[in-house]
C-alpha positions in Angstrom: -63.2 -109.3 115.6 -62.6 -111.0 118.9 -58.8 -111.6 118.1 -58.6 -107.9 117.0 -60.1 -106.8 120.2 -57.7 -108.9 122.2 -54.8 -107.7 120.3 -55.7 -104.2 121.0 -56.1 -105.0 124.7 -52.6 -106.4 124.5 -51.4 -103.1 122.8 -52.9 -101.0 125.6 -51.4 -103.4 128.3 -47.9 -103.1 126.8 -48.1 -99.5 125.8 -46.9 -100.0 122.3 -48.0 -101.6 119.1 -46.6 -105.0 117.8 -42.9 -104.6 116.9 -42.9 -100.9 117.8 -41.4 -100.5 121.3 -41.4 -96.9 122.7 -37.8 -95.5 122.7 -36.5 -94.8 126.1 -39.0 -97.0 127.9 -37.4 -99.6 130.3 -40.1 -102.2 130.0 -38.8 -105.7 129.2 -42.3 -107.1 128.9 -43.2 -107.9 125.3 -45.6 -110.1 123.3 -45.1 -113.8 123.6 -47.2 -115.3 120.8 -50.7 -116.7 121.3 -52.5 -119.5 122.9 -55.5 -121.3 121.4 -58.7 -121.2 123.4 -62.2 -122.6 122.5 -65.1 -120.4 123.7 -68.9 -121.0 123.2 -70.8 -118.3 121.6 -74.6 -118.0 121.8 -74.9 -117.1 118.1 -72.3 -119.4 116.5 -71.4 -122.2 118.8 -67.9 -123.1 119.6 -65.3 -120.7 118.3 -61.4 -121.3 118.3 -59.6 -118.0 119.1 -56.0 -117.0 119.6 -55.4 -115.2 122.9 -52.2 -113.1 123.0 -49.7 -113.7 125.7 -46.9 -111.5 127.2 -43.6 -112.7 128.6 -44.3 -111.5 132.1 -47.7 -113.3 132.2 -49.3 -110.1 133.5 -51.8 -109.7 130.7 -55.4 -110.3 131.9 -57.8 -110.0 129.0 -61.1 -108.3 129.8 -63.2 -109.3 126.8 -62.5 -113.0 127.0 -61.3 -113.5 130.5 -58.9 -116.4 131.7 -60.8 -119.6 132.2 -64.0 -118.1 130.7 -65.7 -120.7 128.4 -69.0 -119.0 127.5 -68.9 -115.8 125.5 -71.8 -113.4 125.1 -72.0 -111.5 121.7 -69.2 -109.1 122.7 -68.0 -108.2 119.3 -71.5 -107.7 118.0 -72.4 -105.5 120.9 -69.4 -103.3 120.5 -70.1 -102.8 116.8 -73.8 -102.4 117.3 -73.3 -99.7 119.9 -70.8 -97.9 117.8 -73.1 -98.1 114.7 -75.9 -96.6 116.8 -73.8 -93.5 117.5 -72.7 -94.2 121.0 -69.3 -92.6 121.9 -66.4 -94.7 123.0 -66.9 -93.5 126.6 -70.4 -94.6 126.5 -69.5 -98.0 125.1 -66.8 -98.4 127.8 -69.3 -97.5 130.5 -71.8 -100.0 129.0 -69.3 -102.8 129.2 -68.4 -101.9 132.8 -72.1 -101.9 133.7 -73.3 -105.1 131.9 -70.2 -107.3 131.8 -68.1 -106.0 134.7 -65.2 -105.6 132.2 -63.3 -102.4 132.4 -62.3 -101.4 128.9 -60.8 -97.9 128.2 -62.1 -95.6 125.6 -58.9 -95.9 123.8 -59.3 -99.6 123.4 -62.8 -99.2 122.2 -61.6 -96.7 119.7 -58.8 -99.0 118.5 -61.2 -102.0 118.2 -63.7 -100.0 116.1 -60.9 -98.6 113.9 -59.4 -102.0 113.3 -62.8 -103.5 112.4 -63.6 -100.6 110.1 -60.4 -101.1 108.3 -61.1 -104.8 107.8 -64.6 -103.9 106.6 -63.1 -101.5 104.0 -60.8 -104.2 102.8 -63.8 -106.5 102.4 -65.9 -103.9 100.7 -63.2 -103.1 98.1 -62.2 -106.6 97.4 -62.4 -107.7 93.7 -65.7 -109.5 92.7 -65.9 -112.5 90.5 -67.2 -112.0 87.0 -69.9 -114.6 87.2 -71.8 -115.8 90.3 -74.0 -118.9 89.9 -77.5 -118.8 91.5 -80.0 -121.6 91.5 -83.6 -120.7 92.1 -86.1 -123.5 92.9 -89.7 -122.7 92.8 -93.0 -124.7 92.9 -96.6 -124.0 92.8 -98.8 -126.2 95.0 -102.0 -127.3 93.6 -104.9 -129.5 95.0 -104.9 -132.9 93.3 -107.8 -135.5 93.8 -106.5 -139.0 93.8 -109.0 -140.8 96.0 -108.7 -138.0 98.4 -107.6 -134.3 98.0 -103.9 -133.4 98.6 -101.6 -130.6 97.9 -98.8 -131.5 95.5 -96.0 -129.3 94.2 -95.7 -128.6 90.5 -92.2 -127.7 89.4 
């Protein structure tokens, strides 16, 4: 989700999607691969992400800023706010207020659309014919063996 959001930020920065330059536009700035970055998330711990780069080195990501090591639960917040019915403008304002990151409504819209597309792919994936499940259960009874103790009976 984070890499998708960063990719959409890059799309907004360049003004065109990957491999689809706008005809007649004189910009020479294009995508220049990615760089690996390790950030620390409160929920998951260390996460290795790929941050996109541009040839002119003018891309300044807002979600995961340069030299930022600690990451709040940004992806979960965007999806949670969207799921609760907030508009893209309200989500953008929320980010500006809480994180100090200016994210446009269009970027929020692209992020949610990309995540929804990934989610639809996951929902419609083929399922295995058999799933193995192991249930372990025990009943605890009091046993007198010189003293009373609870012992599990399987």
